[in-house]
C-alpha positions as CSV (number, residue, x, y, z in Angstrom):
1,M,0.0,0.1,0.3
2,E,0.9,3.4,-0.7
3,Y,-0.8,7.1,-0.5
4,R,-0.1,10.6,-0.8
5,R,-2.1,13.2,1.3
6,F,-3.3,16.5,-0.7
7,K,-4.6,19.1,1.9
8,D,-8.1,17.6,2.9
9,T,-7.8,14.7,0.8
10,V,-5.6,11.1,0.8
11,I,-5.4,8.8,-2.2
12,I,-4.3,5.4,-1.5
13,R,-3.3,2.4,-3.7
14,M,-3.6,-0.9,-2.3
15,D,-2.1,-4.2,-3.8
16,P,-2.6,-7.8,-3.8
17,G,-3.0,-9.7,-0.7
18,E,-3.8,-6.5,1.6
19,E,-7.2,-6.3,3.3
20,I,-9.1,-3.1,2.8
21,L,-10.0,-2.2,6.2
22,E,-6.8,-3.3,7.6
23,E,-5.1,-0.8,5.1
24,M,-7.5,2.1,5.6
25,Q,-7.2,1.9,9.4
26,K,-3.3,2.3,9.0
27,V,-3.8,5.4,7.1
28,A,-6.6,6.7,8.9
29,E,-4.5,6.6,12.1
30,Q,-1.5,7.5,10.7
31,E,-2.8,10.7,9.5
32,H,-4.8,11.5,12.4
33,I,-8.3,11.3,10.3
34,R,-11.4,11.9,12.8
35,L,-14.3,12.2,10.5
36,A,-14.0,11.3,6.4
37,S,-16.4,10.1,3.4
38,V,-14.3,6.9,1.6
39,S,-14.9,5.8,-2.0
40,A,-12.7,3.3,-3.7
41,L,-13.0,0.6,-6.4
42,G,-10.7,-2.2,-7.5
43,A,-10.5,-6.0,-7.6
44,T,-11.2,-8.3,-5.0
45,N,-10.8,-12.3,-4.8
46,D,-12.2,-12.7,-1.3
47,F,-14.4,-10.8,0.5
48,T,-17.1,-11.0,3.1
49,V,-20.1,-8.2,3.0
50,G,-23.3,-8.6,5.6
51,V,-26.9,-7.7,5.9
52,F,-28.7,-6.1,8.7
53,D,-31.8,-8.0,9.8
54,T,-33.6,-5.5,11.6
55,A,-36.2,-8.1,13.5
56,E,-33.3,-9.6,14.9
57,K,-31.0,-6.5,15.1
58,K,-28.0,-8.8,13.8
59,Y,-25.8,-9.0,10.6
60,Y,-25.9,-11.9,8.3
61,A,-22.4,-12.5,6.7
62,N,-22.0,-13.5,3.0
63,H,-18.3,-14.8,2.0
64,F,-17.3,-14.6,-1.6
65,T,-14.3,-15.8,-3.4
66,G,-13.5,-15.8,-7.0
67,N,-12.6,-13.1,-9.5
68,Y,-14.7,-9.8,-8.6
69,E,-14.6,-6.1,-9.4
70,I,-15.2,-3.7,-6.8
71,V,-17.9,-1.9,-8.8
72,S,-18.5,0.6,-5.6
73,L,-16.9,0.8,-1.9
74,T,-18.3,3.8,0.0
75,G,-18.7,4.9,3.4
76,T,-17.2,6.7,6.6
77,I,-14.5,6.8,8.9
78,N,-15.2,8.8,12.2
79,T,-14.9,7.7,15.9
80,M,-16.8,5.4,18.6
81,N,-16.1,6.6,22.0
82,G,-13.6,8.6,20.8
83,A,-11.5,5.9,19.1
84,Y,-11.3,5.0,15.2
85,Y,-14.5,3.7,13.5
86,A,-15.3,2.9,9.8
87,H,-18.6,1.9,8.3
88,L,-18.3,0.9,4.6
89,H,-20.1,-0.8,2.2
90,L,-19.2,-2.6,-0.9
91,S,-20.6,-3.8,-4.3
92,A,-18.5,-6.3,-6.3
93,G,-19.4,-8.2,-9.8
94,N,-18.6,-11.2,-11.2
95,D,-17.5,-12.2,-14.5
96,K,-21.3,-12.8,-15.6
97,G,-22.0,-9.1,-14.5
98,Q,-24.1,-10.3,-11.0
99,V,-23.4,-7.7,-8.4
100,F,-23.3,-8.6,-4.7
101,G,-23.1,-6.5,-1.8
102,G,-23.6,-5.1,1.7
103,H,-22.0,-3.9,4.9
104,L,-18.1,-4.7,4.4
105,N,-16.5,-7.0,6.8
106,R,-13.3,-8.2,4.7
107,A,-12.0,-7.8,1.5
108,V,-8.7,-9.0,-0.1
109,I,-7.1,-7.0,-2.8
110,S,-6.8,-9.4,-5.9
111,A,-5.3,-6.6,-8.4
112,T,-5.7,-3.1,-6.8
113,C,-8.0,-0.8,-5.0
114,E,-7.9,2.7,-5.6
115,M,-9.4,4.7,-2.5
116,V,-9.8,8.5,-1.8
117,I,-10.7,9.7,1.4
118,R,-11.9,13.1,1.8
119,I,-11.2,14.3,5.3
120,I,-14.1,16.5,6.8
121,D,-13.1,19.2,9.8
122,G,-14.7,17.9,12.5
123,E,-15.6,15.0,14.6
124,V,-18.7,12.9,14.8
125,D,-18.6,10.2,17.2
126,R,-21.2,7.0,17.6
127,V,-23.1,5.1,20.3
128,F,-24.8,2.1,19.9
129,N,-28.6,2.4,19.8
130,E,-30.2,-0.5,21.7
131,E,-33.9,0.0,19.9
132,L,-32.0,-0.5,16.3
133,G,-29.3,-2.6,17.4
134,L,-26.9,0.0,15.4
135,N,-24.1,2.3,16.4
136,Q,-25.3,5.6,14.9
137,Y,-24.1,8.9,15.0
138,R,-24.4,10.8,17.8
139,F,-24.6,14.7,17.7
140,D,-24.6,16.3,21.1
């Protein structure tokens, strides 16, 4: 992985075998990013995404292997209890044009990943909402 920071924007290139969430956290911590929007594209051959069941208040994971193009990766970096927190969703397409996606749990790069992090001047923490079963933005 290599990256460069240009004022409020960080451009990252991830390489084969690297895991997206791990590499993104390294950059966010090195650059002291507390609030940002994230977007990316690339290729993965091993990823897990989840879908939240609102009735059961839990995520169900789907694991995929093979050749997939990351057609969309979007989300946020912020904090929870003052510590690093990320919330990303990924959609990836196979060789038949079928796209699978959801809440990103893990994705290993097969060719490359090109990520853009737009840093926002501020801080928004998260708190667990028991009624929903999710970590939500807290504005106080």
